[in-house]
N, C-alpha and C positions, 0 to 999 in steps of 0.2 A: 226351347229358348228362346228369352230371346238374344241379337243381334249380341255380341261378346264387346262390343264397347260399351256395353248401357250395363252390362253386369259388372264389368270393370268402374267405371263409371259409378257406379251404387255404391259399391264395395271401399273405395275411398273416396266417400263422399261421408262414409258409418264410419270409415277412423277419425275423417274431421268432427265428428259430434265427439264420440270418444275422445279426442285428445282435448274437446271444451271440459269438457264435463272433466277429465282426469286434473290438465294443469298442463305449460310442456314440463317442464322441469323432473316427471314422471313416463313423459314421450319420450323428451328424450336419450329415459338410455333402457329403452325401448327399437327406436332408430340405430343406438349403438350396437345391441347383439344384434339389429336384423345386416345393419354393415360385414358384419366379421361372418356370422353366415352368410354371406351372397359372396362374400373375400374368403371363403370356404368353398361351396357351391363353384365360382369365376379360376381358382387353381385345385384342391383336389377333388369334385363334384366328378367326375367322367368315370377316372378313376374308382371309385368311391361304389355307386351305380353299377357299372360295371362289373366289379363284384359283389355286390344285392343279387345281380342275375346273374350269374353264373352258381352261387347259394343257393336261387327258386328253383335254378334247372339242374343244384343237385338233387334240393331232397322236390324232382319233381315235382311241384309247385307248376299249371300254367294256369292260364286265363283262353279264356274261352277251347277251351282243348287243344294251345297247344301254347308254349313259350312264347308270349311278341315282350321282345326289349323292350319295345320304344313303354310302352305299359307300365313293362318295371320297372324302367328308369327316370320313366316318367311321374309316378306315384312316388320311387322314390325323394325326387323334390320336393310336392309339391308337400306330404306327409312329415320329410325332414320339417319346413319353414313353416310350416301351420302347427307343428311342434315347439318350435322354436317361441313363432308367434304365442302360444299360450305360451307360456311357461315364463315368459317377458312381461308379459301383462297379469298373470294369478299368483296374484300371496305377496312377501317382501318385494318388489319391485328392485332397478338398482337406480335409482331415479339421480338424477344432479342433484348438490344443493345450494342453497340462493334461497328466495324469499319471491318466488311468484309477483311482479305487475298487478294491479288492484283492476281492476276496470274493464275497459275495452279492451287496452294493452292486453292486457291474461288473457280472454277469452279470444282476441287473433290467435298471439302464439304459439297460443293451441289446438284452437283450429292447422293453422297452416303446419308447427310438427305434426297432428291426429293426423294431415292431406296428407305431408313425406310419408307417414308409414306407412297409409292405406298404397299410397302409390310405389312403398319398397316390395309389400308380402303380397297383393295383387297381381301387381306389373310384372312379378319371377316368377307370379304364378301361371300368366297368360306365354309369357317367353319362354316357359318349362314348358306347354303344353304346345304350343306351337313347334318350340326345337325339335320333339316330334310329333311331328303333324297332326295333333287336338284328332291321338289314339283316343279315346273313352264314347271316342261317336257321340259326346256331345256336341255338337259341332262340326258344322258342313261347310265343306269348302264351293263357291271363292267370294270370299272379306266381301264385307264392303270394301270401299276405297277408303272409309274414315278408318278400322281398324286397321288395314293396313298399311297406315299411313302412321298408323299409333304403334305399331308392335318395334316401328325405325326409336322414339324412344326408352322402349321399357327398362327396368332401371339396368337391367345388363347389360340389354341391349348400347348404352354410352354409357357406363362409371366404370362398367371395369377397367379401364386402363387409371383407375384412381380410387379404388376399393382398396387397398394395402394404403394407403397414404390418408382416406377420409375415415378407415374401420383406428389406423392410429391416435389422427388426431382427434376419435370419438374416446376413443379410454382415455389420452392423456388429459385434456379439459375437463374430462370427470372423476380424475385421481385430482387435479388441479384442483379443482373444483373451480 
């Protein structure tokens, strides 16, 4: 596998391209859901992931023959963010109301909000894989200097104190129109 920062960048760009196609009003709905999920992770994630691990242990489900707390907890966060993202993009979406601007302005807004969503999704996955010390064995340390710097700007590393306000703001903006 290539360097983690390349994978992260490709995912962010892919979300940006999706944003262009879907338009920024639909993408803002996804952003709202992602911010609410990140808020939940930040406030209750450790407790819930602990329950998940204990439940797996009680059910005698192990990873590679031994109970690996880091794999169980990282998997909880990754699976949850992927499911939330899938649901946010699938079917009837939480789109914001309004008329998107035509031309280059609409394309750029879709791109920017799509990139933000990519940053939130891919960055959250990377944050938790890093937090649990790359438990899946796909990435080996030491990381490149660029990757070490990017870890400092992953979503939960910088947005944590602002998540309650961002989530509430996005919900209010959606309701007010």
